[in-house]
MARZA-520380 format. One record per residue (C-alpha): x, y, z. Coordinates in Angstrom, 2 decimals. Each point is the difference from the previous one (the first is absolute). Last residue first. Layout:
+---------+---------+---------+
:    east :   north :      up :
+---------+---------+---------+
:       X :       Y :       Z :
...
+---------+---------+---------+
This chain:
+---------+---------+---------+
:    east :   north :      up :
+---------+---------+---------+
:    6.94 :   14.19 :  -25.34 :
:   -2.14 :   -2.15 :    2.30 :
:   -2.61 :   -1.67 :   -2.79 :
:   -1.37 :   -2.02 :    2.91 :
:    1.18 :   -3.45 :   -1.71 :
:    3.37 :    0.85 :    1.24 :
:   -0.67 :    0.85 :    3.59 :
:    0.06 :   -3.93 :    0.20 :
:   -3.80 :   -0.42 :    2.62 :
:   -0.84 :   -0.46 :    3.54 :
:   -2.82 :   -1.13 :    0.61 :
:   -1.50 :    0.23 :    3.62 :
:   -3.30 :   -2.35 :    1.77 :
:   -1.48 :    0.74 :    3.37 :
:   -2.33 :   -1.45 :    2.66 :
:   -0.92 :    1.68 :    2.96 :
:   -2.73 :   -1.81 :    2.38 :
:    2.22 :    0.59 :    3.28 :
:    1.54 :   -3.42 :   -0.54 :
:    1.75 :    1.01 :   -2.78 :
:    0.93 :   -1.07 :   -3.41 :
:    2.70 :    1.02 :   -2.06 :
:    0.85 :   -0.26 :   -4.00 :
:    2.82 :    0.90 :   -2.20 :
:   -0.42 :    0.01 :   -4.08 :
:    3.09 :   -0.01 :   -2.17 :
:    0.48 :    0.59 :   -4.07 :
:    3.57 :   -1.13 :   -0.35 :
:    2.62 :    2.06 :   -1.54 :
:    2.93 :   -1.39 :    1.41 :
:    0.00 :    3.46 :    1.93 :
:   -3.50 :   -1.10 :    1.26 :
:    1.80 :   -3.51 :    1.07 :
:    2.16 :    2.11 :    1.56 :
:   -2.28 :    1.99 :    1.73 :
:   -2.00 :   -3.27 :    1.31 :
:    2.56 :   -2.26 :    1.39 :
:    2.60 :    1.00 :    2.85 :
:   -1.11 :    3.76 :    0.51 :
:   -3.64 :   -0.51 :   -1.49 :
:   -0.67 :   -2.66 :    3.07 :
:    1.05 :    1.85 :    2.34 :
:   -1.82 :    2.88 :   -1.00 :
:   -3.20 :   -1.39 :   -0.20 :
:    0.64 :   -2.64 :    3.04 :
:    0.22 :    3.94 :    2.41 :
:   -3.22 :    0.19 :    0.62 :
:   -0.23 :   -3.46 :    2.38 :
:    3.56 :   -1.14 :   -0.23 :
:   -1.11 :   -3.60 :   -0.45 :
:    2.79 :   -2.91 :    0.22 :
:    3.38 :    0.75 :   -2.12 :
:    1.04 :   -3.20 :   -1.38 :
:   -3.24 :   -2.41 :   -0.09 :
:   -2.26 :    2.82 :   -1.25 :
:    2.35 :    1.69 :   -1.48 :
:    0.54 :   -2.46 :   -3.06 :
:   -3.21 :    0.91 :   -1.44 :
:    0.65 :    1.03 :   -3.42 :
:   -2.99 :   -1.25 :   -1.17 :
:    1.27 :   -0.10 :   -4.12 :
:    0.64 :   -3.46 :   -0.21 :
:   -3.02 :   -0.84 :    1.28 :
:   -2.08 :    0.95 :   -3.07 :
:   -3.01 :    1.93 :    0.49 :
:   -2.89 :   -1.94 :   -0.64 :
:   -2.98 :    1.83 :    2.07 :
:   -0.47 :   -2.73 :    2.03 :
:    3.72 :   -1.64 :    0.05 :
:    1.33 :    3.57 :    1.15 :
:   -2.74 :    0.01 :    2.29 :
:    1.54 :   -3.52 :    1.30 :
:    3.31 :    1.05 :    0.28 :
:   -0.66 :    3.20 :    1.86 :
:   -1.53 :   -2.32 :    2.98 :
:    2.40 :   -2.28 :   -0.16 :
:    2.71 :    2.40 :    0.94 :
:   -2.16 :    1.84 :    3.05 :
:    2.16 :    3.04 :    0.26 :
:    2.05 :    2.29 :   -0.86 :
:   -2.06 :    2.29 :   -2.07 :
:   -0.26 :   -1.01 :   -3.73 :
:    2.59 :    1.13 :   -2.96 :
:   -1.81 :   -1.55 :   -3.59 :
:    2.53 :    0.63 :   -2.34 :
:    0.27 :    0.05 :   -3.98 :
:   -3.31 :    0.89 :   -0.69 :
:   -1.12 :   -0.15 :   -3.62 :
:   -2.59 :   -2.39 :    0.61 :
:   -2.11 :    2.10 :    2.00 :
:   -0.56 :    2.24 :   -2.74 :
:    1.56 :    3.76 :    0.22 :
:   -2.27 :    2.83 :   -0.19 :
:    1.10 :    0.40 :    4.30 :
:   -3.95 :    0.79 :    0.60 :
:   -0.63 :   -3.55 :   -1.04 :
:    2.93 :   -1.56 :    1.91 :
:   -1.12 :    2.51 :    2.75 :
:   -3.15 :   -1.07 :    0.88 :
:    0.83 :   -3.89 :   -0.46 :
:    2.57 :   -0.03 :    2.26 :
:   -2.71 :    1.97 :    2.55 :
:   -2.31 :   -2.76 :   -0.57 :
:    2.03 :   -2.78 :    0.04 :
:    1.04 :    1.44 :    3.61 :
:   -3.83 :   -0.10 :    1.05 :
:   -0.75 :   -3.32 :   -0.79 :
:    3.15 :   -1.11 :    1.73 :
:   -0.71 :    1.72 :    3.60 :
:   -3.77 :   -1.69 :   -1.21 :
:    1.17 :   -3.42 :   -0.24 :
:    1.96 :    0.44 :    3.21 :
:   -3.12 :    1.54 :    1.58 :
:   -2.26 :   -2.80 :   -0.54 :
:    2.42 :   -2.47 :    0.97 :
:    0.72 :    1.44 :    3.83 :
:   -4.03 :    0.92 :    0.14 :
:   -0.23 :   -2.82 :    3.13 :
:    3.62 :   -0.12 :    1.19 :
:   -0.36 :    3.48 :    1.50 :
:    1.47 :    3.12 :   -1.36 :
:    3.49 :    1.88 :   -0.98 :
:   -0.28 :   -0.50 :   -3.37 :
:   -1.44 :    3.09 :   -0.45 :
:   -2.48 :    1.97 :    2.26 :
:   -0.34 :    2.18 :   -2.73 :
:   -0.43 :   -1.84 :   -2.87 :
:   -3.41 :    0.53 :   -0.74 :
:    0.46 :    3.30 :   -0.34 :
:    2.36 :    0.11 :   -2.67 :
:    2.18 :    3.16 :   -1.10 :
:    1.86 :   -0.09 :   -2.92 :
:    2.55 :    1.41 :   -1.21 :
:    1.21 :   -0.57 :   -4.35 :
:    3.07 :    1.83 :   -0.74 :
:    0.62 :    0.35 :   -3.60 :
:    3.05 :    0.80 :   -2.58 :
:    2.93 :    0.65 :    2.30 :
:    2.65 :    1.14 :   -2.42 :
:    3.90 :   -1.14 :   -0.23 :
:    3.34 :    0.64 :    0.35 :
:    0.25 :    3.70 :   -1.48 :
:   -2.51 :    1.24 :    2.29 :
:   -2.14 :    2.87 :   -1.06 :
:   -1.45 :    1.27 :    3.66 :
:    2.29 :   -2.17 :    2.46 :
:   -0.96 :   -3.16 :    2.97 :
:    2.77 :   -0.61 :    2.28 :
:   -1.47 :   -3.09 :    1.80 :
:    1.89 :   -0.64 :    3.65 :
:    0.11 :   -3.20 :    2.28 :
:   -0.39 :   -0.78 :    3.57 :
:    0.23 :   -2.95 :    1.92 :
:   -1.35 :   -3.02 :    2.25 :
:   -1.15 :   -2.71 :   -1.52 :
:   -3.32 :   -1.78 :    0.60 :
:   -0.83 :   -3.45 :   -0.24 :
:   -2.91 :   -1.43 :   -3.05 :
:   -2.35 :   -2.88 :   -0.47 :
:   -2.34 :   -0.94 :    2.83 :
:   -0.39 :    3.36 :    1.66 :
:    3.17 :    2.50 :   -0.22 :
:    2.14 :   -1.79 :    2.62 :
:    2.10 :    3.14 :    1.82 :
:   -2.82 :    1.20 :    2.41 :
:    1.42 :   -2.87 :    2.74 :
:    3.25 :    1.73 :   -0.50 :
:   -1.24 :    3.05 :    1.48 :
:   -0.21 :    3.63 :   -1.56 :
:    1.11 :   -0.35 :   -3.77 :
:    1.94 :    2.15 :   -2.26 :
:   -1.33 :    2.13 :   -2.80 :
:    1.06 :    2.78 :   -2.22 :
:   -0.46 :    1.49 :   -3.20 :
:    1.78 :    3.02 :   -1.31 :
:   -1.78 :    1.18 :   -3.72 :
:    2.52 :    2.73 :   -1.27 :
:   -1.45 :    2.77 :   -2.40 :
:    2.27 :    1.25 :   -3.19 :
:   -0.65 :    2.90 :   -2.15 :
:   -2.15 :    2.58 :    1.84 :
:    0.23 :    2.97 :   -1.92 :
:   -3.37 :    0.00 :   -1.85 :
:   -1.54 :   -0.54 :    3.63 :
:   -3.76 :   -1.14 :   -0.67 :
:    0.15 :   -1.82 :   -2.08 :
:    3.13 :   -1.65 :    1.79 :
:   -2.06 :   -0.65 :    2.98 :
:   -2.66 :   -1.74 :   -1.70 :
:    2.15 :   -2.12 :   -1.08 :
:    1.91 :   -0.60 :    3.13 :
:   -3.24 :   -0.33 :    1.91 :
:   -1.13 :   -3.06 :   -2.49 :
:    4.10 :   -1.52 :    0.69 :
:   -1.17 :    0.47 :    4.25 :
:   -3.22 :   -1.73 :   -0.77 :
:    1.41 :   -2.96 :   -1.73 :
:    2.72 :   -0.13 :    2.32 :
:   -2.70 :   -0.47 :    2.68 :
:   -0.90 :   -3.41 :   -1.32 :
:    1.88 :   -2.14 :    2.35 :
:   -2.67 :    1.87 :    3.37 :
:   -2.06 :    2.29 :   -1.82 :
:   -0.78 :    1.62 :    3.81 :
:    2.97 :    2.31 :   -0.99 :
:    1.56 :    2.34 :   -1.82 :
:    2.81 :    3.10 :    1.46 :
:    1.11 :    3.47 :   -0.16 :
:    2.44 :    2.13 :   -1.99 :
:   -0.87 :    2.17 :   -2.68 :
:    1.85 :    2.82 :   -1.93 :
:    3.09 :   -1.14 :    1.31 :
:    3.10 :    1.53 :    1.42 :
:    2.65 :   -2.89 :    0.92 :
:    2.32 :    0.33 :    2.52 :
:    1.08 :   -4.15 :    0.36 :
:   -0.81 :   -0.14 :    4.09 :
:   -2.53 :    2.66 :   -0.61 :
:   -2.73 :   -1.16 :   -2.53 :
:    0.56 :   -3.15 :    1.71 :
:   -1.32 :    1.06 :    3.43 :
:   -3.39 :    2.09 :   -2.15 :
:   -0.17 :   -3.60 :   -1.91 :
:    0.31 :   -2.09 :    3.32 :
:   -2.21 :    2.68 :    2.00 :
:    0.27 :   -0.22 :    4.18 :
:   -2.80 :    1.23 :    1.97 :
:   -1.27 :   -2.82 :   -0.04 :
:    2.21 :   -3.16 :    0.73 :
:    2.37 :   -0.88 :   -3.09 :
:   -2.04 :   -2.24 :   -3.24 :
:   -0.28 :   -3.31 :    0.10 :
:   -2.75 :   -0.22 :    1.98 :
:   -3.09 :    0.01 :   -2.14 :
:    1.67 :   -3.30 :   -2.11 :
:    0.16 :    1.04 :   -3.61 :
:    1.70 :    2.76 :   -1.06 :
:    0.87 :    2.72 :   -2.57 :
:    2.13 :    3.16 :    0.42 :
:    0.14 :    2.99 :   -2.72 :
:    2.55 :    1.88 :   -0.87 :
:   -0.50 :    3.09 :   -2.83 :
:    2.38 :    2.01 :   -1.83 :
:    3.28 :   -1.70 :    0.52 :
:    2.56 :    1.42 :   -2.38 :
:    1.51 :    1.80 :    3.18 :
:    0.90 :   -2.88 :    1.53 :
:    1.90 :   -1.21 :   -3.00 :
:    0.08 :   -3.49 :   -1.44 :
:    2.85 :   -1.47 :   -1.18 :
:   -2.04 :   -2.92 :   -0.71 :
:    1.82 :   -2.75 :    2.74 :
:    0.96 :    2.19 :    2.84 :
:   -3.22 :    2.44 :    0.12 :
:   -1.95 :   -3.21 :   -0.22 :
:    1.93 :   -1.97 :    2.86 :
:   -0.53 :    2.92 :    1.87 :
:   -3.68 :   -0.41 :   -0.13 :
:   -0.09 :   -3.20 :    1.08 :
:    2.78 :    0.53 :    2.71 :
:   -2.63 :    3.18 :    1.14 :
:   -3.08 :   -2.21 :   -0.57 :
:    1.21 :   -2.73 :    2.51 :
:    1.45 :    2.85 :    2.77 :
:   -3.68 :    1.93 :    0.11 :
:   -1.49 :   -3.94 :    0.32 :
:    2.24 :   -0.89 :    3.10 :
:    2.42 :   -2.23 :    0.27 :
:    0.34 :   -2.49 :    3.00 :
:   -2.74 :   -2.54 :   -0.86 :
:    1.01 :    0.04 :   -3.87 :
:   -0.52 :   -3.75 :   -1.58 :
:    0.36 :   -1.19 :   -3.30 :
:   -1.32 :   -2.87 :   -1.84 :
:   -0.10 :   -3.16 :   -1.63 :
:   -2.37 :   -2.79 :   -0.85 :
:   -3.01 :    0.35 :   -1.98 :
:   -1.31 :   -1.91 :   -2.87 :
:   -3.22 :   -1.41 :    0.92 :
:    0.43 :   -2.71 :    1.36 :
:    2.54 :    1.41 :    2.41 :
:   -2.82 :    2.30 :    0.99 :
:   -2.12 :   -3.16 :    0.86 :
:    3.17 :   -1.80 :    1.67 :
:    0.31 :    3.09 :    2.56 :
:   -4.09 :    0.08 :    0.75 :
:    0.23 :   -3.82 :    1.02 :
:    3.22 :    0.61 :    1.93 :
:   -2.10 :    3.15 :    2.45 :
:    2.76 :    2.38 :    0.14 :
:    1.80 :   -0.05 :    3.45 :
:    2.37 :    2.26 :   -0.72 :
:    3.18 :   -1.75 :    0.83 :
:   -1.58 :   -3.24 :   -0.82 :
:   -0.50 :    1.72 :   -3.97 :
:    3.08 :    1.89 :   -0.67 :
:    1.44 :   -2.48 :   -1.66 :
:   -3.09 :   -1.09 :   -1.75 :
:   -0.72 :    4.12 :   -1.45 :
:    3.51 :   -0.12 :   -0.74 :
:    2.48 :    3.56 :    0.53 :
:    1.35 :    1.86 :   -2.30 :
:    2.66 :    2.13 :    1.91 :
:   -0.43 :    3.81 :    1.30 :
:   -1.90 :    2.52 :   -1.74 :
:   -1.45 :    0.26 :   -3.70 :
:    0.86 :    3.21 :   -1.27 :
:   -1.79 :    0.69 :   -3.48 :
:    0.51 :    2.42 :   -3.09 :
:   -1.97 :    0.57 :   -3.29 :
:    0.14 :    1.81 :   -3.48 :
:   -1.09 :    2.13 :   -2.74 :
:   -3.34 :   -0.90 :    0.75 :
:   -2.16 :    1.77 :   -2.74 :
:   -2.05 :    3.09 :   -0.79 :
:   -1.22 :    1.21 :   -3.10 :
:   -1.46 :    2.99 :   -1.91 :
:    0.37 :    1.63 :    3.16 :
:   -2.80 :    2.32 :    1.06 :
:    0.25 :    3.63 :    0.01 :
:   -2.12 :    2.09 :    2.82 :
:    1.27 :    3.39 :    0.96 :
:    2.86 :   -0.11 :    2.93 :
:   -1.11 :   -1.00 :    3.63 :
:    1.08 :    1.58 :    2.65 :
:    2.44 :   -1.90 :    2.70 :
:   -2.21 :   -3.14 :    2.15 :
:    0.85 :   -2.11 :    2.73 :
+---------+---------+---------+
């Protein structure tokens, strides 16, 4: 849905002013649930060794309701008014994490909250890196619509069938939804750089046979390192000056290994939510910013957040204290 555009006026910068999320139900434990869902013990044990254990499940809650709960929380916690939302962008990983056609999750949110955005729509096919494309879209929309000052990115995913809950050998998926509030010339922080790359050789992800599994895992971390290095270079802040690394929420062992390989101190790898929250796909960025990252940047630290995907998309985002950008 689009309204008429105004003359182009690129924002001086954009930042992430707030993040909120909703996880349904009680926190669950994969080891306790393994027998109930007939999960292979060897796979469960491998996932536990990777640093993952807990998750949330929403078998009786639809995607739109999860998204509504997350967006309502954002409004409640920030005091944001519906008429201040200039764009609504929906992202998801699981192909079935949308209501069946002809329904539209973003348009149902628009109706439910009385929004009047200049643009509303969805991004998918980049899986857990879809937020990066959504932020790029916000940048483009703000450049074209000078009246657009705030945009909301809504993410929601849920598992269809418990046999799909375990993520390869290194993660467990949580059902849930989250929101990012992105603002023109935010006084809280600034997005410094955003690296988003698609690597064709990784199009099968790690869902492959054992004969090539090791090669694919090596490629996964090779591509992760490349987007991190690109974002750091583009940000103009040396890697040694970053005070917070936010991974997406799977494979703690892998993140420890890449930090060691890149000379990143392990005490700035903020991976608490890998164990505590599980992998909520596209929502990991908002979840980790709400719990950890925004406070780190508020305290004056430079932050880099990193995502991987099973579709070939990898991304890295840097976030910085706004004072360094000469905001007056």
